[in-house]
C-alpha positions as CSV (number, residue, x, y, z in Angstrom):
1,M,265.3,166.3,99.3
2,Q,267.5,169.2,100.5
3,L,270.3,168.3,102.7
4,A,272.2,170.6,105.1
5,K,275.8,171.0,104.0
6,V,278.4,169.5,106.3
7,P,281.5,171.7,106.4
8,G,284.0,168.9,106.7
9,I,285.1,165.9,108.7
10,Q,287.6,165.2,111.5
11,V,289.4,161.9,111.6
12,E,290.2,160.4,115.0
13,T,292.1,157.2,115.6
14,T,291.7,155.3,118.9
15,T,292.3,151.9,120.4
16,I,289.7,149.8,122.1
17,E,290.9,147.1,124.5
18,S,288.6,144.2,123.6
19,T,287.9,141.5,126.2
20,F,286.1,139.3,123.6
21,L,288.9,139.4,121.0
22,E,291.7,139.6,123.6
23,R,293.5,142.3,121.6
24,E,293.6,146.0,121.0
25,V,291.3,147.0,118.2
26,I,292.3,150.1,116.3
27,V,289.4,152.2,114.9
28,D,289.4,155.2,112.7
29,V,286.4,157.5,113.2
30,Y,285.4,159.9,110.4
31,L,283.3,162.4,112.2
32,P,281.2,164.9,110.3
33,L,281.6,168.4,111.8
34,N,279.1,170.9,113.0
35,V,276.0,168.8,112.7
36,A,273.3,170.7,114.5
37,D,271.1,167.7,115.3
38,S,273.0,164.6,116.3
39,S,269.9,162.4,115.9
40,Q,270.2,163.0,112.1
41,I,273.6,161.3,112.0
42,S,273.8,157.8,110.6
43,L,276.4,155.3,111.6
44,L,278.4,153.2,109.1
45,L,280.8,150.5,110.4
46,I,283.4,149.3,107.9
47,N,285.5,146.2,108.3
48,D,289.1,146.3,107.2
49,G,289.3,149.9,108.2
50,Q,293.1,149.9,107.7
51,D,292.4,150.0,104.0
52,L,290.3,153.2,104.0
53,P,293.3,155.6,104.0
54,K,294.6,153.8,100.9
55,M,291.4,154.9,99.0
56,S,291.6,158.4,100.5
57,F,288.4,157.9,102.3
58,D,288.6,161.1,104.2
59,A,289.0,163.2,101.0
60,M,286.1,161.2,99.4
61,L,283.8,162.1,102.3
62,E,284.9,165.8,102.1
63,K,284.1,165.9,98.4
64,L,280.7,164.3,98.9
65,Y,279.8,166.7,101.7
66,A,281.1,169.7,99.6
67,D,279.3,168.8,96.3
68,D,276.0,170.4,97.1
69,A,275.5,168.2,100.1
70,A,275.5,165.0,98.1
71,I,275.1,162.8,101.2
72,E,273.6,163.1,104.6
73,P,276.0,163.2,107.6
74,I,277.5,159.8,108.4
75,L,279.7,158.9,111.3
76,C,282.0,156.3,109.7
77,V,284.0,153.9,111.7
78,G,286.8,151.9,110.1
79,I,287.6,148.8,112.2
80,H,291.2,147.6,111.6
81,C,291.4,143.8,111.2
82,A,293.4,141.4,113.3
83,P,296.6,139.6,112.3
84,D,294.5,136.5,112.1
85,R,291.9,138.1,110.0
86,K,290.6,134.8,108.5
87,M,289.7,133.7,112.0
88,E,287.8,136.8,113.1
89,Y,285.9,137.3,109.9
90,G,283.3,134.9,108.6
91,V,279.9,133.8,109.7
92,A,279.3,133.6,113.4
93,G,278.9,130.1,114.7
94,H,279.7,128.6,111.3
95,E,283.3,127.9,110.5
96,D,284.3,127.1,107.0
97,F,285.7,123.6,106.0
98,L,289.1,124.6,107.2
99,G,287.9,125.9,110.5
100,R,288.4,129.5,109.5
101,G,286.0,132.1,111.0
102,A,286.1,130.4,114.4
103,N,286.2,133.8,116.2
104,A,283.5,135.5,114.1
105,G,281.1,135.2,117.0
106,L,283.5,136.9,119.3
107,F,283.9,139.7,116.7
108,T,280.1,140.1,116.6
109,S,280.1,140.4,120.4
110,F,282.9,143.0,120.2
111,V,280.7,145.1,117.9
112,F,277.6,145.0,120.1
113,E,279.1,144.9,123.6
114,E,282.2,147.0,123.2
115,L,282.4,149.0,119.9
116,L,278.8,150.4,119.8
117,P,278.8,151.5,123.5
118,F,282.2,153.2,123.0
119,I,280.9,155.1,120.0
120,R,277.7,156.2,121.7
121,K,279.6,157.4,124.8
122,T,282.5,159.0,123.1
123,Y,280.5,160.9,120.6
124,A,277.4,161.5,122.7
125,V,275.0,160.0,120.2
126,I,272.3,158.1,122.1
127,S,270.5,157.0,119.0
128,F,271.6,157.2,115.4
129,K,269.2,157.9,112.5
130,E,270.2,154.5,111.2
131,K,273.1,152.0,111.3
132,A,274.8,150.2,108.5
133,F,277.7,147.9,108.0
134,A,280.1,147.4,105.1
135,G,283.2,145.4,104.2
136,F,285.5,144.1,101.5
137,S,286.1,140.5,100.6
138,L,285.9,138.4,103.8
139,G,285.1,141.6,105.7
140,G,282.1,142.0,103.4
141,L,280.8,138.5,104.4
142,M,281.2,139.4,108.1
143,A,279.3,142.6,107.6
144,L,276.5,140.8,105.8
145,D,276.3,138.1,108.5
146,I,276.0,140.7,111.2
147,V,273.3,142.8,109.5
148,W,271.3,139.8,108.3
149,N,271.3,138.2,111.8
150,H,270.6,141.5,113.7
151,P,267.9,143.3,111.6
152,A,266.6,145.2,114.5
153,E,270.0,147.0,114.7
154,F,270.8,147.7,111.1
155,T,269.1,148.9,107.9
156,K,271.8,148.6,105.2
157,V,274.8,146.5,104.2
158,G,277.5,147.1,101.7
159,V,279.4,144.0,100.3
160,F,282.4,144.7,98.1
161,S,283.8,141.6,96.3
162,G,282.2,139.6,99.1
163,S,283.6,136.1,100.0
164,L,280.2,134.6,99.6
165,W,281.7,131.3,98.6
166,W,282.2,130.6,102.3
167,R,281.4,126.9,102.6
168,N,281.4,124.1,105.1
169,I,282.6,121.4,102.7
170,D,285.5,121.7,100.3
171,Q,284.3,122.1,96.7
172,S,286.6,119.3,95.7
173,D,284.5,116.9,97.9
174,E,282.2,114.8,95.8
175,L,279.4,115.6,98.1
176,Y,279.8,119.4,97.6
177,D,276.6,121.2,96.4
178,D,276.3,124.9,95.9
179,D,272.7,124.8,97.0
180,K,273.6,123.1,100.3
181,H,277.0,124.1,101.4
182,R,277.5,127.8,100.9
183,I,276.9,129.0,104.5
184,I,275.6,132.6,104.0
185,H,273.2,131.4,101.3
186,Q,271.7,128.9,103.7
187,Q,271.4,131.6,106.4
188,V,269.4,133.8,104.0
189,R,267.3,130.9,102.7
190,N,266.4,129.9,106.3
191,G,265.9,133.4,107.6
192,S,263.0,135.8,107.6
193,Y,262.0,138.8,105.6
194,Y,262.7,142.2,107.1
195,P,261.3,144.8,104.8
196,W,263.6,147.7,106.0
197,L,266.8,146.0,105.0
198,K,268.7,147.2,101.9
199,F,271.6,145.5,100.2
200,F,274.5,146.8,98.1
201,F,276.7,144.4,96.2
202,Q,279.8,145.2,94.1
203,C,281.8,142.7,92.0
204,G,284.5,143.0,89.5
205,N,284.9,140.9,86.4
206,M,288.5,140.5,87.3
207,D,287.9,139.7,91.0
208,E,289.3,136.2,90.3
209,T,289.6,133.5,87.6
210,K,288.0,130.6,89.3
211,D,284.8,129.2,87.7
212,R,283.9,126.0,89.6
213,N,280.8,125.2,87.6
214,N,282.4,126.0,84.3
215,N,279.6,128.3,83.2
216,G,281.9,131.1,82.0
217,I,281.1,133.3,85.0
218,I,283.7,133.7,87.8
219,D,282.7,132.4,91.2
220,S,282.6,135.7,93.0
221,I,279.9,137.0,90.6
222,D,278.0,133.7,90.5
223,D,278.0,133.5,94.4
224,T,276.8,137.1,94.6
225,L,274.0,136.7,91.9
226,D,272.9,133.5,93.7
227,L,272.7,135.3,97.0
228,I,270.6,138.0,95.3
229,K,268.3,135.3,94.1
230,E,267.9,134.0,97.7
231,L,267.1,137.6,98.8
232,E,264.5,138.0,96.0
233,A,262.9,134.7,97.0
234,K,262.5,136.2,100.5
235,G,260.6,139.2,99.0
236,Y,263.3,141.7,98.4
237,T,263.0,143.4,95.1
238,D,265.9,144.4,92.9
239,E,264.5,147.8,92.2
240,K,263.7,148.8,95.7
241,D,265.9,146.8,98.0
242,I,269.0,145.6,96.2
243,K,271.8,147.5,94.3
244,Y,274.2,145.4,92.3
245,I,277.2,146.9,90.5
246,E,279.5,144.8,88.3
247,M,282.6,146.5,87.2
248,K,284.1,145.2,84.0
249,D,287.6,146.2,84.9
250,G,287.2,145.7,88.6
251,R,289.8,143.7,90.5
252,H,289.9,142.3,94.0
253,D,291.8,145.2,95.4
254,V,291.4,148.5,97.3
255,A,291.7,150.6,94.2
256,T,288.5,149.0,92.8
257,W,286.6,149.2,96.0
258,G,287.6,152.9,96.4
259,R,286.1,153.6,93.0
260,A,282.9,151.9,94.0
261,M,282.6,153.5,97.4
262,P,281.2,156.9,96.4
263,G,278.4,155.1,94.6
264,F,277.6,153.1,97.7
265,L,277.6,156.2,99.9
266,K,275.3,158.1,97.6
267,W,273.0,155.0,97.2
268,G,272.7,154.7,101.0
269,W,272.7,158.3,102.1
270,G,272.3,160.5,99.0
271,A,270.0,163.3,98.3
272,N,268.0,161.2,95.8
273,K,268.1,157.9,97.7
274,H,264.3,157.9,98.2
275,S,263.5,158.6,94.6
276,G,262.5,156.0,92.1
């Protein structure tokens, strides 16, 4: 598959006054330049957009576009988080056992009712080739929740060190059961199969040290592998639909996610993404 080379990107920072979130939301837009046909541009929304400059995301995109057009043109939007991040990110309609994530539904409304219309109007793109969402840690959980529950809008999700432990009962409670109380796992188990959805997961062996079931595998990896099992039970296949990367020296930090990001971008929008 031969891709047209994108000569570079332009980074624009703007603020959206959100009625739903009752705050100003800062967004950084990484706009590919001189794309002849705007209908061939994909959209990638990224939670915790304030962390993208820390991984030199703009230079990363420039390099991928320059390296023999390694990826298709993507309009990337980094959404800066709120001061009360643990209230806005989570699973919409399902707070965790401490009441965190109570505004996740409002964040979802912001995305659909305010952010997407702003992007379409500002950049004159009526319809994107496809839309995807990505995020880190709790922002990865929020991205997965939005994509999973709005399959008509999205095709891909990237979850970096995702907070897939999100549960409605404290693990110290004698009633706690992994199979019953991890919220996103239940959402997937009770959901439907949408064959066009694709999933990218990244974990690091040094994400954390907790191992609640004492099986020798840290919780973040266990939770991710268990979610992949739920997806496979729905009909998604590891070879075609799911990409999982486990980084032996990976930590729960921006540096690790920055190292994994080029692989995600090439997986989703690379010249060879349809092969195999």
